[in-house]
N, C-alpha and C positions, 0 to 999 in steps of 0.2 A: 810585159802579159795588159791587153787593154780590157777595159772593166765587160764591154762585149762580150767578151767569148765567156762571162760568168751569165748572159742573159740567160733568161728561159721563159717561156712563153706558150700562149694555148690563145688561138685564134678559132671561134665556132658556137655551136650549141649552149645556152646555158640556162637554168629556172633561178629566178628571183623570187628569193621569200619578200616579199613588204607587204606589211603591215598587217599578215596573215593573207595574203592572194598572193598567189603560187603564178609567176609572170615568164612566157615562153623570149627569152630573149636570144642575141648573139654578142661576143662580147670580143672583145680584143685584149691580150691582158700580158702584160711580163711581170718576172721576180726579178730581184735581184738581190745581194749582199749587201748593204751598205755599210760603208768601209770606217764611216765614223761611230757607229757603235756598234755593228757585227749583225743588226739584225736584219732578219730577211722579211726583205716589203717587197710585195705585189701592189701592180695598180693599171690601169687600163680604163678601155670605154666601153660604153653599151651603146650599142645601135639605136638609134632610135625607135621608143616602141609609148604609143600614143596614149596605153592606159596607163606606164607608170610615170608619163609626165602628167594622168589626172590623178594618181596619187599623192603623188609629191607637188605638184603645180612648182613655183619658182627655187623652190626649195630643196635643200636637200634630206639625208635621210640615213638608216640603215639598213642593211637587207641583208642576208641568206644567198649565199653566189653555189649554186652548183653545178658540177660538170658532173659526165660520164665518173661515179666513179669515186667523186671527191664533193670537197663542201671545205667553206668558210665563211666570216661571217665580216665585213667591208661595212665601209663609208660610202653612200654616196652624194658629189658635190649638188650644187643647184645646176640646172640644162644649161649646156652654153647656146647658142643663137640658133643654132642645126638642131634645138631640141636632144644632144646625146647628153648621158649624163659620163663623167669621170668616177671610177671606180678606186679604192686603194683598200690594203688592210697589210698588218704585221701579222709574223707569222704563218705556219703552213698556208700557201695557196690551195684555192678550189680545183689546182688542174696537176697534174703528175708533174714529179721533175723527173730530171735525168739520172741523179744521185741522190744519194741519204741531205736531208735538209741541211742545214748546219746548227748546232747545237745554240739555243738561244741562251742569250745574255742580258744579266739584266742592269 
């Protein structure tokens, strides 16, 4: 069984809450269980959003990510040359999974 068979994802509208401000964005996110530690990790990209760039500049930060019916806190990287931010988190992702999430391990 390949790792891709366990990947789950979300592509679509989301709201980022950064520095107390809500920003409407488009995201592409994936989630998978990391085989080394057994934790569910999710990551992806936020499409270019000029207000997000104004708020964060060339540095990253923390954001709450909301999609319909789901929310999670993640870390934003500094922007790439095309003004897109990477977004990553650990634990339940900000989108629905096909099945129940795996148990968290310490």
